[in-house]
C-alpha positions, 0 to 999 in steps of 0.5 A: 437954358439958365433959368432955375427950376422953382421949388415945387411940390413934385421935384427933387429940390426939397426931397432929395439929397438937397435937403438939410436941417439946422446945425443943432437945436439952438439953430432954430430960434424961438419964433412967435407965430401969428395965429389967424382967425377963421375967415372961411364961410360955412358954405363948404359945410352947407354944401355937404349938409345938402348932400346929406339931406339927399342921402337921408331921403334915399330908400332905406336899405338897412335891415336894422336901424342905426344904433342908438349908441356907439358900439366898438366891436372887437378887432379880429385877430387876423392879418391880410397876406395879400393886398386885396384882403381876400386871404387872411391868417390868424395873427399868431401864424404870421411870420412878421408883425402887422400894425393897424388902425381901424375906423373907430381909432381913426375917428377918435383921433380926428387927424387932418388926414391918414398920414397924421393918424399913422404918425401919432399911432403906428410904431416906426412911422414918422413924417417929414414936412418937405412941402410945408403942406399938411396933406403933402408929407413924406411918410417914412417907415423903417427908413424908407419913404412914401412921398408925393414928390418926384426925386425921393427914393420911394420904398413903400407900396400903398394899396386902396381896396387892392388898387396900387396907388403909387403913381406911374411916373415916379412911384409917388404917393398922393396922400391928399387923394385918400379920404380918412373918413372913408377908411374901414381899416389901415394895415402897415405890413413890415419888411420887403414882403414880395407878395405885396409887389414892387416898391415894398422895400420897407413895407406896405400900407393897405387900406380897406374902404367902408361898405354898407354891410359893415358901416350902416348909419348916417352921420354929419360932421363938422370941425373948425379952428386954428389956421382957418381950417374947416372940415365937413363930411357926410357919410351914409351906409346901409344894407338889406342883407343882400344889397348895400351902399356906402356914400361919403363926401368931405371937404377941407379948407384952410388958409394955412399958418404960413404966408400964402399957403391955402389948401382945399381938398374934396373927396367923394367915395361910393360903394355898391355891394351885393352879398349872395350865399356863395358870392359877393360883388363890390363896386368902388368909386372914388373921386377927389379934387385937391388944390394944395399950396406947399411953399416948402422950406425957407431960409433959416435967416428969413425964418428968424425974421418971420416964422410964417414967411416963405421963400417964393410963391406960389408952389401950387399943385392941383390933383384930380382923381377918378378911380373905379374898381370892381371886386368879386369873389366866389366860394366853391367850397369852404376851403376854396375861394376864387376872387378877381378885381379890375380897376381903372385910375386916372390922376390929372395934375397941374403944377404952377411954381414960381421962383427966382431966375438964375439968368443974369443981366447981359454984360453987354446990354443990361436991358436983356437977360443972358445965360451964364457964361460958357467955357469960352466966357461968352454969353447968349441972350435968353430968347422967347417963343418969337426969338426975341431977347427977354427983358431983364425986368423978368427976374423970376420964372413960372414953371407950369406943368401938366401931367396925366397919369392913367393906370388900369389893371387887375388881379386874380387869386385862388385861396386853398385851405385844405389839409396837407399830409394831415396838417392844416395848410393854406395856399394862395396863388395869384397874378397881377397885371398893371398897364399905365402911361403918363403924358407930361408937358411943361412950359417956363414963363418969364415973371417978375418977383413981387414984394411979397415974393410971389411971382407975376403971371400971364406975361404972354412969354415962354422960353421954348428951350425949356419946354417939354412934351414927353410920353412914358408907359409901363407894363408889369406882369406878376405871378405870386404864391404864398403857403402857410403850413402848420408843422405842428399846432404851435409852429407855422411855416410860411414860404412865398415867392413873386415874379415881376416883369416890368417894361417901360417905354419912353417917347419924345412927343415934341420932336426936339429930343429924339434921343429920349426914346427908349425901352427898358425891361426889368424882371426878378423872382423874389422869395420869402420864408418865415416861421411863427411859433406859438410858445404859449397861449400868451407868447408867439415868436416869429422870424422871416427873410424876404426880398423885394424889388423896385424897378427904376421909374420913368422919371429916373430913367430919363434923368440919370446922366451926370453930364446932362442934369435935369431940373425935375420934372421940367427937363429930360434927356437920354441917359444910361440905364439904371439897375433895379433896387433889390431889398433883402430883409431879416426880422425876428421878435416876440409878441404876446397878449394877456391880462389886458396887455398886448406887446411886441418886441422885434429887430429888423435889418434891410439892405437895399442893393443898388439903391437909387439916389438923386445927386444935386448939382445946383439950383436955389434949393439944390433942385438940379441934378441926376439919379444914380445907383450909389451902391448899398444902403442898410436900415436896421433897428429895434421896435418895442410897442405895448398897449393895454387897459386899466381901471376896469378898462376906463383907462387905455394907453399905448407906447412904442419905441423905435431905434433906427440905424440907417447907413450907407454901405458903400462909399461914393462921391456926392454932388453937393454944390451948396455944402459948406465943406464941398471941394472946388468941384462941388463934391463931398465924399460919402464913406461907408457907415455915414448915416442917411440924412432925414432919419431920426435914430430914436423915436418914442410915442405914447398916448393915454385916454381916460373915460371920466364917465361913459359919455366923457373921455379925455386923452393926451399923446406925445412923441419924440424924435431925435436929431437927424442929419441934413439932407445934402449932408450925406457925408455927415460933416455938419452938426445934425438938427436937434430932436424935439418933442410934441404933445397934444390933448383931445376930448370927446363928449357924447351929449346924447347917443346921437350927438358927439362934441369934440375938441383937440389941441396939437403942439400944446407947448407951442414948440418951434421945430423943423422936421425937414431942411435943405441946403440952398442959395438964399441970396437969390431971393434975400440979398445979403443972406449967406447961411445955406440952411433951409428949414421946413418949420413945424406948425405952431400950437393949434386948436379945433372943436367939432361936432358929429350927429348920427341919425 
């Protein structure tokens, strides 16, 4: 079937090799955006306020009243060594660095979501705006990616309260389903640490939700400003020493700064906890509903004409999350703790994506559409569900997809903290189990491209040749152990290992694609070892080696044949098997503290063997292609960070620098049909040493905050990212996109011990920049345009004001 897959949130067009940027910084013209006024009524905030009123009428569980002023407790100098957080080590005994943000830091930043908070404050983290939606970025760490988009080579594992939130179908991460306001702490664990499970190639992000024991009190918050954005939340927590509760509800709506790009997200979080003398029990419930419009990259020529314009619309994704987890622990003795956790997670996704069609008017009858000519030069009619030819008035398509993913599993873990041979020792052993399945169905509907480049709906027609109904299931069993042995009081040795076995089954439910059926098994034992040497009270040296794996996902296994390319996730075929990706990581460095200063300096190198990449062969934005093992890739670099306080601790500052060298270590032939330098077959040659596109080599972040008075604080932050090659230009033949610097301001004023006002400005200099791009066919929508570069433009200057009241 010759219809083109639309540029949608969940497919490869904007997330794989098909993504490229402008040739140089001057290629991105200086646009003047139109700032839209807020048009949304305050009903979103009022609904949350009503919930807050209900919360206030609940019986008070808190033993102590809400404090009259905000108190920042010192951060414990410990790091988690497993995803569930039950096992910890002193930071000076950890053989790898762990970066984190606590609830107080997240609260002060007032970021739109967790990804923006990490981008501004965690060394090595950066965002690519592939979809153009603030809640749908690609999060990159050390050259590896956690993305909501199918087709991206995923390499970051993400956990919330021990629940792995990488989705079953493609290891994707729906960042829009994670509530920032309900997070007590966020930790970024570096390297291919096997204890953190599958997909931990570059690192893992571990989230811990709030509870009523650590977060008593009730607060109402509201913020509004540019792009028609309004954010409202209510949270309440309390305990009586034995029983505790925590509740959160938040609501975000914005019109978006680009055309036809609204976003609406709601999150609900609840925790009920019990604490006994030796035991504890926590029930965590999460619910989220989001309606996201991310119309993705735009032709560079069209952006020159109108910075707020889009290619086609809509590109809409609706997510519905229901998650429950039960976590318990029992302390047999001070040196022996047993913990267990079970969970169930369901995500329902509906996508509606409109785009131009690559079907053409029939040469013999211009009233109807025909597929492209075959090798014999013949055309066939495009037919609907009734077998009738489709009228040529339909110059666009709507891809309508439904996906239901359910995952459930559990974890059992023992922590032994008993001396061994007269030396302190901590041994952690555990096992994980995960079972998940996905049911995916889709239809393609003929449509008409309207004047605003959106598509018409409800034509009543379908293209049965492009319909799909597929079922996939996966099961993973894992056993792990990690032991930290104090060789001396100053030297700690950590050894770890994890065995994973993953079984994936794929079945065709339509009866039209029986060759799709298949079973795949992947297994491996991954080791790790490291040393931490406390050279003095102020300086610790660390070094480690680790291995981790990523098993091919169902979406990759069903789309890996060069002779039968897919338009993800709309079309699947039976394909040859893929090898799992094996990451081998080295890192070493120094960290220290003293005199109000904390710092870290380290180097790292990770080689991903048999890396899986999406090879694009066509589509308006290079969305058609296949997955393939392309050999080894390597990410290596240097990380420097420091933070401290001056002027009697009234001034806080932080700074970090990351140098990243991400390259292909094996040459291969790349399908890049829209590349200007491609040969007659649409191929380019990637050589060893070519840089991986979409990754900046240099990244610098800095921030400062000054307390003018005890109640009034102002701050500024900035970040710089250097140039990056186009995705789709793996051969590095085109000039890279120029780097850019962004700056922001923020301020908070504690009007009273209970009332706090805030204000912030982002992109202070109104910089025109792009963090993402692709190569495509602009003339499919804009006749006469020929430049194949598409850009993901960054948001213009924006400002917001807010208020928070604590009861």
